[in-house]
N, C-alpha and C positions, 0 to 999 in steps of 0.2 A: 543593754543592761550591763552595768559596771559591777564588778565583784570585789569584795574585801580581800585583803591578803591572806586571811585564814578561812576563806570560803570552803575550800575542798577539805581541809582538815576538820572543820566544823561538822560537815556532813559525814565524814569518815568516823568521827567519834559518836555522833548522835543517832545515826540510822540504826545501829544495832539495838537501840532501845525498843524498836518495833518487835523484835523477837523476845526480848526480856519481859516486856509489858504489853500484852495484847490490847490494852485500852488505848495505846498509841497507834495511830495509823499513818502519820506523815510527819516530816520534819520540814520546816520552812525557814528560809533565811531572812524573812521579812517581819517587821513589826508595824502594824497599821498605824499605831500612834507613836511612831519612831522619830518625831521631830526632836531637834537637839534639846529643847527645853523640857522634854518629857522622858529622857533616857539618861544613862550615866554609868552603867555597869557592863563592861565588855565581856565578862565571864558569866553573866547571869542568863540563864535559860528558864523559860516558864512553860507550863501547860496551858493550852487554849482550846476551848470548845469551838471557837470561830476559826475556820480554815483561812489563813492569810494569803496563801498563794505567793505569786511574784518570786519565784526561785525556790523550788521545793523538791523534795524527794520522797519516795516511798519504797516499799519492798516488792519483789517479784510476786510474793503471795497476795499482797493487796492489789497490785496491778492486774493480776489474773481475775480477781473479783470484779474489778471495775471496767475492764476493757470491753467486755461483752455488751455493755450498755452505755459506753462513752458517748456524750452528746456531740453534735456537730458544732456547737458554739457555746460561749458563756459557761464553760466547764467549771470555773471557780465558784459561781453561785450554785451550780449543780452539786458540787462537792459539799456545799454547806447544808444541803437538804437532809432531813432525817433518814430517808431510805438509803442514802450512801454513807453518811457519817456513822450511823448506828451507835450514837453516844460516845464515839471515840474522840480522842484529842490530837492536836498537832503540837509538836514542840517548836517553840520560836524563841529567838534571842531578844534581849532588851534592846540592843543596838543592832540595826539591820546589817546583814552581810551582803546585800545587793542594793543597787540604786538604779532606778528606772529613769532614764533620761529621754525616753521616747514619748512625746506628748500625744502622738496620734497612733491609734491601733484599733483593736476590736472593740474597745470600750469608748472610742471617739473622744479620748482625752478626759473622761469622767474623773473628777477629783484630782487631776494632775497638778494644776496650778495651786490648788488650795492645800493639798496634803502630800502628794507623792513627790513632787519636785523638791520639797524642803525636807524630806526624810533623810536623816543622818546616816551616812555610810561609815561603818567601823573602820578605823585606821590602825588599830593595835592588833598585831598578829599574836593571838592567844595560842599557846601550846596546848591544843585540845587533847592531844594524846596523853598529857599529864593530868588532865582534869578527871575527877571522879563524878560521873553523871548519874550515879545511882539515886541521888536525891530526887530525880525526876520520875522515878517509878511511883505509881499512884499512892501506894500505902505510905511511902516515905514522904512524898510531897505534901499530901493532905495533912499529915501529922504535924507539920510545921506551918503550912500556909494558913489553914483555917483558924488556929488559935491566934495567929498574928492579926488576922482580920478582926477577931472579937476583941482583942486587947488594944487595938489602935485608938488613938485619940480622936474624938469626934469633932469635926469642923463642918461648916456649911458651904465654904467656897475656898478655892485655891489661894486667893490672896491673903487668907488668914495665916498662912504658913510663913513664919519669920525665921525659923531655924535653918541652918545650912548643913544638913546631912545627918543620917543616922536615926531618924525618927520615923514612926509609922502613923499615918493619919487615915481617917475613914470619913468619906462623904456618903451619906445615905440617900437613896432614892426610893420612892414608893411604887413606881411603875416604870415599865420600859420607856413609855412616852416621856416621862419626867427625866429619865436618864438621858435620852436623846437630846432634850433641851439643854441640860447641863453640859453635855459633851460639846454641843455646837457652840455654846457661849465660851467654853474654855479652850476651844481650838482643837478638840479631839474629833476623830471621825465619828459621826453621830448616827450613822445608819445601823440597822440590824438585819439579820437574815434568819428566818425560821425561829424568831423569838430569841436569838442570841446576839448580844451586843458585840461589836467588833472588839477583839482582844479579850473577851470575857471567858472566865473559867467559873463554872457554876454561878454565872451572872455577876461575878466580881471582876471588875476591870482594874488592872494594876498599871499605874504609871509611876514615873519618878519625877519629882519636882523639887528643885533646889537641893538635890542630894538625898531627899527623903522618899520613902515609899508612900504612895497615896492609893487607897482602895476605894473605888466607887462600888457601893454595895447595896443590895436590896435589904429589907428588914432582916435583922439577925436571926429570927426564927426560921429563915429560909436557908441559912448557912450552917453547914455541919460544924461541930465542935472540933473536929480533927480526927 
């Protein structure tokens, strides 16, 4: 596993959020949908219900909770199950801070050629000590995230986006199965675990495309107002 130049400072800045906000239980350096065409903001961090893994950290408090029942294998999927997650979120970056170059391992290379090998590694050393990460606290984050989802321009597919930067778009799906089909067609990781789409926060999956934010969302009546 190769790490970005700001890998350690990122964790040093983000891990204290676990004590500030008890709805956060881990920090990951990985974005499952982190291919170059879907990212673009080195300083952006988001909340995710889906545990990404691949270079992550937690607190001693959370580890004491988990270690008594830690599984013998496939711990990443185990972490995604409701009895472990307990509704808590992982903080992850827009641009990954790790790059996995090992095609063979416990998962037998699952998704490696299609998604993992092409995941973009951050090259810009962000001064994380100077960043204010309070926007990731649930009350602050939700207050801006969900209104942005509601106000985003509705489209039906990515290639309708012609603008280069600064806009918000929304692609709506009616079921998890429909989202998985959309994701596969658009080159996103299409699987889900325990009913949560990869990268999803309250079933909203955020990517960047041509410098714009794109939200894949269920019907708006399932999304809080903020």
